[in-house]
C-alpha positions in Angstrom: -18.0 -5.5 -4.8 -17.9 -8.4 -2.4 -15.6 -9.1 0.7 -12.5 -7.2 0.7 -9.2 -9.4 1.0 -7.3 -8.6 4.7 -3.8 -9.0 5.0 -2.0 -9.9 8.0 1.6 -9.4 9.4 2.3 -10.6 12.7 6.0 -8.7 13.0 7.9 -6.4 10.7 10.3 -9.4 10.0 7.5 -11.9 9.5 6.1 -12.3 5.6 2.7 -10.8 5.1 -0.4 -12.6 4.2 -3.4 -11.4 1.9 -6.2 -13.7 2.5 -9.1 -14.4 0.2 -11.2 -11.8 -1.0 -11.6 -8.3 -3.3 -8.6 -6.3 -4.1 -8.7 -2.4 -4.2 -5.9 0.4 -4.9 -5.9 0.8 -1.4 -5.6 -2.7 0.2 -2.5 -3.1 -2.5 -0.8 0.0 -1.4 -1.0 -1.7 1.9 0.2 -5.1 0.8 2.9 -3.5 -1.2 4.1 -1.1 1.7 4.3 -4.4 4.3 6.0 -6.6 1.8 8.6 -4.3 0.9 9.2 -3.4 4.5 9.7 -7.0 5.6 12.1 -7.1 2.1 13.9 -4.5 3.4 14.0 -5.4 6.8 15.3 -8.8 5.7 17.7 -7.7 3.3 15.7 -10.2 0.4 18.2 -9.1 -2.7 16.2 -7.2 -5.6 16.1 -10.4 -7.8 14.4 -12.8 -5.1 11.6 -10.0 -4.0 9.0 -10.9 -6.2 9.0 -14.8 -5.8 9.4 -14.3 -1.9 6.2 -12.5 -1.4 3.8 -13.2 -4.4 3.0 -16.7 -3.5 1.4 -15.2 0.2 -1.1 -13.6 -1.6 -4.3 -15.6 -2.1 -7.1 -14.0 -3.8 -8.6 -15.1 -6.8 -6.7 -12.4 -9.1 -3.6 -12.9 -7.5 -4.1 -16.7 -7.6 -4.9 -16.1 -11.7 -2.1 -14.0 -12.1 0.1 -15.8 -10.4 -0.7 -18.8 -12.6 -0.1 -16.9 -15.3 3.2 -15.1 -14.4 4.7 -18.3 -12.7 7.4 -18.9 -14.9 8.3 -15.1 -15.0 8.2 -14.5 -11.4 12.4 -15.6 -11.0 12.9 -12.6 -13.4 10.6 -10.1 -12.6 11.3 -6.9 -10.7 9.5 -5.1 -7.8 8.2 -2.4 -10.0 6.9 -4.8 -13.0 4.9 -7.0 -9.8 3.6 -3.7 -8.5 2.3 -2.6 -12.2 0.7 -5.9 -13.1 -0.9 -6.5 -9.7 -2.6 -3.1 -10.2 -4.0 -4.2 -13.8 -6.8 -5.3 -12.0 -9.6 -5.0 -14.6 -11.9 -7.5 -16.4 -9.7 -7.8 -19.2 -7.0 -8.6 -17.7 -8.9 -11.1 -15.0 -9.6 -12.9 -18.4 -6.3 -12.7 -19.5 -4.8 -13.6 -16.5 -7.0 -17.0 -15.9 -6.4 -18.0 -19.8 -2.4 -17.7 -19.4 -2.9 -19.6 -16.2 -4.8 -22.5 -17.3 -2.2 -22.2 -20.6 0.5 -22.6 -18.2 -1.1 -25.6 -16.8 -1.3 -27.3 -20.3 2.2 -26.7 -20.7 4.0 -30.1 -22.5 0.9 -31.2 -24.1 -0.7 -31.0 -27.3 -3.6 -28.6 -25.7 -0.7 -26.0 -24.9 -1.6 -22.4 -27.0 1.2 -20.8 -28.4 1.2 -17.2 -28.2 -0.5 -16.3 -31.4 -3.2 -18.5 -30.8 -3.3 -17.4 -26.9 -3.7 -14.2 -28.7 -6.4 -15.2 -30.5 -8.4 -16.7 -27.8 -7.8 -13.3 -25.7 -8.9 -11.2 -28.7 -12.0 -13.5 -29.2 -12.9 -13.0 -25.3 -12.2 -9.1 -25.3 -15.0 -6.8 -24.5 -16.2 -5.0 -27.7 -15.9 -1.7 -26.5 -12.1 -2.9 -25.9 -11.7 -4.5 -29.0 -12.9 -1.6 -31.3 -10.2 0.5 -29.1 -7.3 -1.5 -30.1 -8.2 -1.5 -33.8 -8.5 2.4 -33.8 -4.9 2.5 -31.9 -3.5 -0.1 -34.2 -2.7 -2.2 -31.5 -2.1 -5.0 -34.1 0.6 -3.4 -35.0 2.5 -5.2 -31.7 3.7 -8.4 -33.5 5.0 -10.5 -30.4 2.5 -11.2 -27.3 3.7 -9.8 -24.5 4.0 -6.2 -26.1 0.1 -6.4 -27.4 -0.8 -7.7 -24.1 0.9 -4.7 -23.0 -0.8 -2.4 -25.3 -4.0 -3.9 -24.8 -3.6 -3.7 -20.8 -3.0 0.4 -21.4 -6.1 1.0 -23.6 -8.0 -1.0 -21.3 -6.6 1.3 -18.3 -7.7 4.8 -20.3 -10.9 3.4 -20.8 
């Protein structure tokens, strides 16, 4: 593990910022607490909570997640945001990086549809996770997002 990210917030009525560095569970807890306090203090409506604070994170994991989830931020609720940010694991880092880069290709012939994106992620999956997905029949999930959620769940169990 390298240098841990730092969270700065000059006052309750100011948005917190998360600097570059590694993210662990305690840091995320601190981030969510400070961000939620700010959101409540400013009476930010629930529909705007995630997009208000998400771009204040500058760790590599957060940047990859933002690139991947960017189009979904307008519809993402606070609990989903927290759950996705807690999914900090090697497979999810890889998945977020692939989705983020794919989003940059939107509107070009190189943009991957969900089926191709899934194929790329399966090809880059760690062998033990791939085996677990096979044993747990993760491929029964035909749509990309439910499949990804199932892989994430299986990965957390390892």
